[in-house]
C-alpha positions as CSV (number, residue, x, y, z in Angstrom):
1,M,59.4,52.8,117.1
2,K,62.0,50.7,119.4
3,I,62.6,52.6,122.7
4,I,64.6,51.7,125.8
5,V,63.4,52.9,129.1
6,L,66.2,53.1,131.7
7,G,64.7,53.2,135.3
8,A,61.6,51.4,136.4
9,G,60.7,54.2,139.4
10,Q,57.6,56.5,138.8
11,V,58.5,58.3,135.8
12,G,60.0,55.2,133.8
13,S,56.6,53.2,134.5
14,S,54.5,55.9,133.5
15,V,56.6,56.7,130.2
16,A,56.7,52.9,129.6
17,E,53.1,52.5,130.0
18,V,52.0,55.5,127.8
19,L,54.3,54.5,125.0
20,A,53.4,50.7,125.0
21,K,49.9,51.8,124.6
22,E,50.9,53.2,121.4
23,A,52.3,50.3,119.6
24,N,55.7,51.0,120.5
25,D,58.5,48.2,121.3
26,I,59.3,49.0,124.8
27,T,62.3,47.4,126.8
28,V,62.9,48.5,130.5
29,V,65.9,48.2,132.4
30,D,66.2,48.4,136.1
31,T,68.3,46.5,138.9
32,D,65.2,45.7,140.7
33,A,63.6,42.4,139.4
34,K,60.4,43.0,141.6
35,K,59.8,46.2,139.9
36,L,60.2,44.6,136.3
37,Q,57.9,41.7,136.9
38,D,55.4,44.1,138.0
39,L,55.6,46.3,134.8
40,Q,55.4,42.9,132.9
41,D,52.3,41.6,134.7
42,R,50.8,44.9,133.6
43,M,51.9,45.6,130.0
44,D,52.9,44.0,127.2
45,I,56.9,45.0,127.2
46,R,60.4,43.5,127.6
47,T,62.5,44.0,130.8
48,V,66.2,43.5,131.3
49,Q,67.6,43.3,134.8
50,G,70.9,45.3,135.4
51,Q,73.0,48.4,135.7
52,A,71.5,50.8,133.2
53,A,74.9,52.3,132.0
54,H,76.7,49.1,131.6
55,P,77.4,48.0,128.0
56,E,76.5,44.6,127.9
57,V,73.2,45.5,129.9
58,L,72.2,48.1,127.1
59,E,73.4,45.4,124.5
60,R,71.0,42.9,126.1
61,A,68.2,45.4,125.9
62,G,68.8,46.1,122.2
63,G,70.7,48.9,121.9
64,E,72.0,48.0,118.8
65,D,68.9,48.9,116.6
66,A,67.2,51.0,119.2
67,D,65.7,54.3,118.1
68,M,65.3,56.1,121.3
69,I,66.9,55.8,124.8
70,I,65.3,57.5,127.8
71,A,67.4,57.4,130.9
72,V,65.3,58.3,133.9
73,T,67.1,56.5,136.9
74,N,67.3,58.3,139.9
75,Q,70.9,59.1,139.4
76,D,71.8,61.7,136.9
77,E,75.5,60.2,136.5
78,I,73.8,57.2,135.4
79,N,71.7,58.8,133.1
80,M,74.3,60.7,131.5
81,V,76.8,58.0,131.1
82,A,74.0,55.7,129.8
83,C,73.5,58.0,126.9
84,Q,77.3,58.4,126.3
85,V,77.6,54.5,125.9
86,A,74.6,54.4,123.6
87,Y,76.1,56.9,121.5
88,T,79.6,55.6,121.4
89,L,78.6,52.1,120.9
90,F,75.4,51.9,119.1
91,H,74.6,55.6,117.7
92,T,71.4,55.8,119.0
93,P,69.7,58.6,117.1
94,T,67.7,59.9,120.3
95,K,68.9,60.2,123.6
96,I,67.0,61.6,126.6
97,A,68.2,61.9,129.9
98,R,66.5,63.0,133.4
99,V,68.7,65.3,135.0
100,R,68.0,66.9,138.4
101,G,71.1,68.4,139.6
102,V,71.4,72.3,139.1
103,E,75.1,72.1,139.2
104,F,75.0,70.2,135.9
105,L,72.1,72.0,134.2
106,S,73.9,75.4,134.9
107,Y,76.4,74.3,132.3
108,P,74.6,73.6,129.0
109,Q,77.8,73.1,127.1
110,L,78.2,70.0,128.8
111,F,75.4,68.4,127.0
112,T,76.8,68.3,123.2
113,Q,77.6,65.5,120.9
114,E,81.3,66.2,121.7
115,A,81.2,66.2,125.3
116,L,77.9,64.5,126.9
117,P,76.0,63.4,123.8
118,V,72.4,63.9,125.5
119,D,69.9,65.1,122.9
120,V,66.9,66.1,125.3
121,L,67.4,67.3,128.9
122,I,64.3,66.3,131.2
123,S,64.0,67.9,134.6
124,P,60.6,66.6,136.2
125,E,61.4,69.0,139.2
126,Q,61.9,72.0,136.8
127,L,58.6,71.1,135.1
128,V,56.6,70.9,138.2
129,T,58.0,74.2,139.3
130,D,57.0,75.8,135.9
131,Y,53.7,74.4,136.3
132,V,52.7,75.4,139.7
133,Q,53.8,78.7,138.8
134,R,51.6,79.2,136.2
135,L,48.8,78.0,138.4
136,I,49.5,80.8,140.8
137,E,49.8,83.4,138.2
138,Y,46.3,82.4,136.9
139,P,44.1,81.9,140.1
140,G,41.1,79.8,139.3
141,A,42.8,77.8,136.6
142,L,43.0,74.1,136.4
143,Q,45.8,73.7,134.2
144,V,47.8,76.4,132.4
145,L,49.9,75.0,129.4
146,D,52.3,76.9,126.9
147,F,52.7,76.7,123.2
148,A,54.7,78.4,120.7
149,D,57.3,79.8,123.4
150,G,54.5,81.1,125.3
151,R,52.8,83.3,123.0
152,V,49.7,81.1,123.1
153,Q,48.2,79.3,126.4
154,L,45.7,76.6,127.0
155,V,44.0,77.1,130.0
156,A,41.4,74.9,132.0
157,V,38.8,76.3,134.0
158,R,35.9,75.1,136.0
159,A,32.7,77.0,135.1
160,Y,31.0,78.3,138.7
161,Y,27.7,79.1,139.2
162,G,26.8,82.5,138.4
163,G,29.7,82.8,136.1
164,P,29.2,85.2,133.4
165,L,28.9,82.5,130.5
166,V,27.1,79.7,132.4
167,G,23.7,79.0,130.8
168,H,24.6,80.7,127.5
169,E,25.6,79.5,124.2
170,L,29.3,79.3,123.3
171,K,28.9,81.9,120.2
172,T,27.8,84.4,122.6
173,L,31.5,84.5,123.7
174,R,32.5,86.7,120.9
175,E,29.9,89.2,121.4
176,R,30.8,89.8,124.8
177,M,34.5,90.3,124.2
178,P,34.9,92.5,120.9
179,G,38.5,92.5,120.0
180,I,39.3,89.7,121.9
181,D,39.5,86.2,119.8
182,T,39.4,82.8,121.7
183,R,38.2,79.3,121.0
184,V,37.0,76.8,123.4
185,A,39.0,73.6,122.3
186,A,37.1,71.1,124.6
187,I,34.5,70.7,127.2
188,F,34.7,67.9,129.9
189,R,31.3,67.3,131.6
190,R,30.9,64.9,134.6
191,G,34.0,63.3,133.1
192,M,33.0,62.9,129.4
193,P,34.1,65.2,126.6
194,I,31.7,67.3,124.6
195,L,32.9,68.6,121.2
196,P,32.3,72.2,121.3
197,E,29.8,74.0,119.0
198,G,28.3,77.4,118.6
199,D,25.4,76.4,120.2
200,T,26.9,74.2,123.0
201,I,25.5,75.6,126.6
202,I,28.0,75.9,129.2
203,E,27.0,74.3,132.5
204,V,27.8,74.5,136.2
205,D,30.7,72.5,136.7
206,D,31.7,72.0,133.3
207,E,35.6,71.6,132.8
208,V,36.1,74.1,130.0
209,F,39.5,74.3,128.0
210,F,40.1,77.4,126.0
211,I,43.1,78.7,123.8
212,A,43.7,82.2,123.4
213,A,46.9,84.6,122.9
214,K,48.4,84.9,126.1
215,R,47.7,88.6,126.6
216,H,43.9,87.7,126.5
217,I,43.9,84.7,128.9
218,R,42.6,86.8,131.9
219,V,39.7,88.4,130.2
220,V,38.7,85.0,128.8
221,M,38.7,83.5,132.2
222,K,36.7,86.4,133.7
223,E,34.0,85.3,131.1
224,L,34.0,81.7,132.3
225,R,34.2,82.1,135.8
226,R,34.3,84.7,138.5
227,L,38.1,85.7,138.7
228,D,39.9,84.8,142.0
229,R,41.8,87.6,143.6
230,P,45.6,87.8,142.9
231,C,47.7,85.4,144.9
232,K,50.0,87.3,147.7
233,R,50.8,84.6,150.4
234,I,52.3,81.1,149.8
235,I,53.1,78.6,152.1
236,I,55.1,75.5,150.5
237,A,55.5,72.4,152.5
238,G,58.8,70.8,151.7
239,G,62.2,71.8,151.1
240,G,63.3,69.3,148.9
241,N,64.0,70.0,145.0
242,I,60.8,71.2,144.2
243,G,60.1,73.2,147.0
244,M,63.5,74.9,147.0
245,R,63.0,75.7,143.1
246,L,59.6,76.8,143.7
247,A,60.3,79.3,146.6
248,K,63.2,80.5,144.5
249,A,60.8,81.3,141.5
250,L,58.4,83.0,143.7
251,E,60.0,84.7,146.6
252,F,60.4,88.2,144.6
253,N,56.9,88.3,143.4
254,Y,55.1,86.9,146.6
255,Q,55.4,86.5,150.2
256,V,56.7,82.9,150.6
257,K,57.1,80.7,153.6
258,L,58.6,77.3,153.5
259,I,58.1,74.4,156.0
260,D,60.5,71.5,156.3
261,H,60.9,68.9,159.0
262,N,64.7,68.4,158.5
263,P,66.7,71.0,160.7
264,V,69.9,70.6,158.7
265,R,68.3,71.1,155.4
266,S,66.1,74.0,156.7
267,K,69.2,75.8,157.8
268,N,70.7,75.2,154.4
269,I,67.6,76.3,152.5
270,S,67.3,79.5,154.8
271,E,71.2,80.3,153.6
272,Q,70.3,79.8,150.0
273,L,67.0,81.7,149.8
274,E,67.0,85.6,150.1
275,K,63.4,86.5,150.8
276,T,61.6,83.4,151.7
277,I,60.8,82.8,155.5
278,V,62.1,79.2,156.3
279,L,60.3,77.4,159.1
280,F,61.5,74.2,160.9
281,G,58.6,72.1,161.6
282,D,55.8,69.6,160.5
283,A,53.4,71.1,157.7
284,A,50.9,68.9,159.2
285,D,51.0,70.5,162.7
286,E,47.7,72.6,163.1
287,E,49.3,74.7,165.8
288,L,52.2,75.6,163.5
289,L,49.6,76.5,160.7
290,Q,47.7,78.4,162.6
291,E,50.8,80.4,164.3
292,E,51.6,81.3,160.5
293,N,48.1,82.6,159.6
294,I,47.0,79.8,157.3
295,E,43.7,81.3,157.3
296,H,45.0,84.4,155.3
297,T,47.1,82.4,153.0
298,D,46.2,82.3,149.2
299,V,48.1,79.0,148.2
300,F,49.2,76.0,150.3
301,C,51.5,73.9,148.1
302,A,52.4,70.5,149.5
303,V,55.6,69.2,147.7
304,T,57.2,66.6,149.8
305,N,58.2,63.2,148.5
306,D,55.6,61.7,150.6
307,D,52.1,61.3,149.0
308,E,50.3,60.9,152.4
309,A,51.9,63.7,153.9
310,N,50.9,65.9,150.9
311,I,47.3,64.9,151.1
312,L,47.1,65.2,154.8
313,S,48.8,68.6,155.1
314,A,46.8,69.9,152.1
315,M,43.3,68.8,153.4
316,L,44.2,70.5,157.0
317,A,45.4,73.6,155.5
318,K,42.1,73.8,153.4
319,R,40.1,72.8,156.5
320,L,42.0,75.9,158.5
321,G,41.1,78.3,156.1
322,A,43.8,78.4,153.2
323,R,42.2,79.6,150.0
324,K,43.6,77.1,147.5
325,V,45.8,74.1,148.3
326,M,47.6,72.0,145.9
327,A,49.5,68.5,146.5
328,L,52.2,66.7,144.8
329,I,51.1,63.1,144.1
330,N,53.1,60.6,142.6
331,R,50.7,57.6,142.6
332,A,48.3,57.9,139.7
333,A,45.4,56.0,141.5
334,Y,45.6,58.8,144.0
335,V,45.2,61.7,141.7
336,D,41.6,61.0,140.6
337,L,40.3,60.1,144.2
338,V,41.9,63.6,145.5
339,Q,41.4,66.3,143.3
340,S,37.7,65.6,143.3
341,G,37.5,66.4,147.0
342,I,38.9,68.7,149.5
343,I,42.0,69.3,147.5
344,D,41.9,71.9,144.8
345,I,44.5,70.9,142.4
346,A,46.7,67.3,142.2
347,I,50.0,67.8,140.9
348,S,51.5,64.8,139.0
349,P,55.1,64.7,138.2
350,Q,54.7,61.9,135.8
351,Q,51.7,63.7,133.6
352,A,53.9,66.9,133.8
353,S,57.4,65.1,132.3
354,I,55.4,62.9,129.9
355,G,54.5,65.5,127.5
356,S,58.4,66.6,127.1
357,L,59.0,62.8,126.1
358,L,56.0,62.4,123.7
359,A,57.0,65.4,121.5
360,H,60.2,63.2,120.6
361,V,58.0,60.3,120.4
362,R,55.5,61.6,117.9
363,R,55.8,61.1,114.4
364,G,55.7,64.4,111.9
365,D,57.2,67.5,113.2
366,V,55.8,67.8,116.6
367,T,57.1,70.6,118.8
368,A,55.1,70.3,121.9
369,V,52.9,67.9,123.7
370,H,50.8,68.4,126.8
371,S,49.0,65.4,128.4
372,L,45.5,66.3,129.7
373,R,43.0,64.9,132.2
374,R,45.7,62.4,133.6
375,G,46.6,61.4,130.3
376,A,43.0,60.7,128.7
377,A,43.5,63.7,126.4
378,E,46.5,65.6,124.7
379,A,47.3,68.8,123.3
380,I,49.6,69.0,120.5
381,E,51.7,71.7,118.7
382,A,52.6,70.3,115.2
383,V,54.2,72.2,112.2
384,A,52.6,72.0,108.8
385,H,54.9,71.4,105.8
386,G,54.9,70.8,102.1
387,D,52.0,72.4,99.8
388,V,48.6,71.3,98.6
389,N,49.7,68.4,96.8
390,S,52.0,66.9,99.3
391,S,50.1,67.9,102.7
392,K,46.7,66.8,103.8
393,V,46.4,70.2,105.7
394,V,48.6,73.2,103.9
395,G,46.3,75.3,101.5
396,R,43.0,73.9,102.9
397,A,40.4,75.6,105.2
398,I,39.9,73.9,108.4
399,E,36.5,72.9,107.6
400,D,37.7,70.9,104.8
401,I,40.4,68.8,106.7
402,A,39.2,65.5,107.6
403,L,40.2,65.9,111.4
404,P,39.9,62.4,113.3
405,K,36.6,62.3,115.6
406,G,37.1,64.5,118.9
407,T,40.0,66.6,117.5
408,T,39.8,70.2,117.0
409,I,42.2,72.9,115.9
410,G,42.4,75.7,118.4
411,A,45.2,78.0,117.2
412,I,47.9,78.9,114.6
413,V,50.9,80.6,115.1
414,R,52.4,82.1,111.9
415,D,55.5,84.1,111.8
416,K,55.1,84.9,115.3
417,E,51.3,86.1,115.0
418,V,48.6,84.2,116.8
419,V,45.6,83.2,114.7
420,I,42.6,81.7,116.7
421,A,41.4,79.0,114.2
422,H,37.8,79.0,112.7
423,H,36.3,77.0,110.2
424,D,37.4,79.0,107.0
425,T,41.1,79.5,108.4
426,V,43.4,78.2,105.8
427,I,46.6,76.5,107.1
428,E,49.9,77.5,105.3
429,S,53.3,75.9,105.4
430,D,55.4,76.4,108.3
431,D,52.3,77.1,110.4
432,H,52.5,75.7,114.1
433,V,49.1,74.1,114.5
434,I,47.7,73.5,118.3
435,L,45.3,70.8,118.3
436,F,43.1,69.5,121.0
437,V,42.6,65.5,120.9
438,V,40.3,64.0,123.4
439,D,40.7,60.4,122.3
440,K,44.3,59.3,122.8
441,K,43.7,56.2,120.2
442,R,43.2,59.1,117.4
443,I,46.8,60.3,117.8
444,P,48.1,58.1,114.9
445,E,45.5,59.6,112.8
446,V,46.5,63.3,113.7
447,E,50.2,62.4,113.2
448,R,49.6,61.0,109.6
449,L,47.9,64.3,108.9
450,F,51.1,66.3,109.5
451,Q,53.5,63.9,107.7
452,V,54.4,65.0,104.2
453,G,53.9,62.8,101.3
454,F,56.2,61.3,98.7
455,T,55.5,64.4,96.2
456,F,57.0,66.8,98.5
457,I,60.6,67.5,97.5
């Protein structure tokens, strides 16, 4: 697929890197020659220097025969105009734009083919807000991902010493929870994937990914680890786009405090939020944190635009007694370094955003993609089409499907009903099939499974 990425910032460079590894023809456009050179030194892509929304620049980037434009510069207006230019001049089939401003997102009628022809809107800030909100809703989870409009969830937890299932075989899970169906999709042990079988024994510190209907998630979590008490008190460090959205999303269900170092912004935020207590100060100020009873805080979430400030304030909050700390980290190299230490969860905006983009790049009818374990693995929701003659999956039991190595089918959503996958489950046409792929190199094989053959009319 020929894809033009507009913007070589954190999101744009991450997107380009992921897509280039999947044998796509990638061109990156940016005004900063140094950023473009750095990208070319690291990966096999084309680059074009210039203003992303200018017709001549898009033409040089190959707009005439591009399959997709992904506009992720740091300016909403440039992203929207670039999509308009691509549509008007080149009839580009798929146009994706990063739009952060609530003042635009509040008017969905703007984004139609007759007005601003943007096919897919991406707001990394909203994706991160939703991601953090789910983690707060399920204390103890490392990752919580939605499929089939939230009916099914994939949850990652770390198995703790003394957890009910630790030391037992996976097949005992069903005996321990009569009437509750779940499937362990993958286990990562000391960073390496293990394909779960019935006789697999859960060990301490295993990272366990399980899938279940949303209503059963808490019960299954209880079997894998001691269930943390619900969150009540939350402190957010940073009053930018993410901090503001997060406070607004949480303030009616939790006791929320927000700390920001900018006096003008702090005042503006306090006027826009209804129940959140807004504090002017430095989130890495030990005295301030102690005054705000950090030792009784359930979640401290650092979401400023400075990685180092987020890491330091989260580490300090943990040392002072916060139960769980999260830090927003843009630099991919920092994420693994940090999460294995004092900080409980490192939040990567790029990983949160990349899944939304990948769903539109995947071949076959793919409705959702989630990037897992910093991009090493992937969870996919694909729709099965065709019949037993034209499809490699429809009309077949899961045990008879030639799944690529390291791939498991976790669940199926059929007419709004959640069916947890077992070896004898038969896939029907129009089923939403949720797969877990531990080796991303196998993605093309998975895509081919869900492509309909020429015999299907």
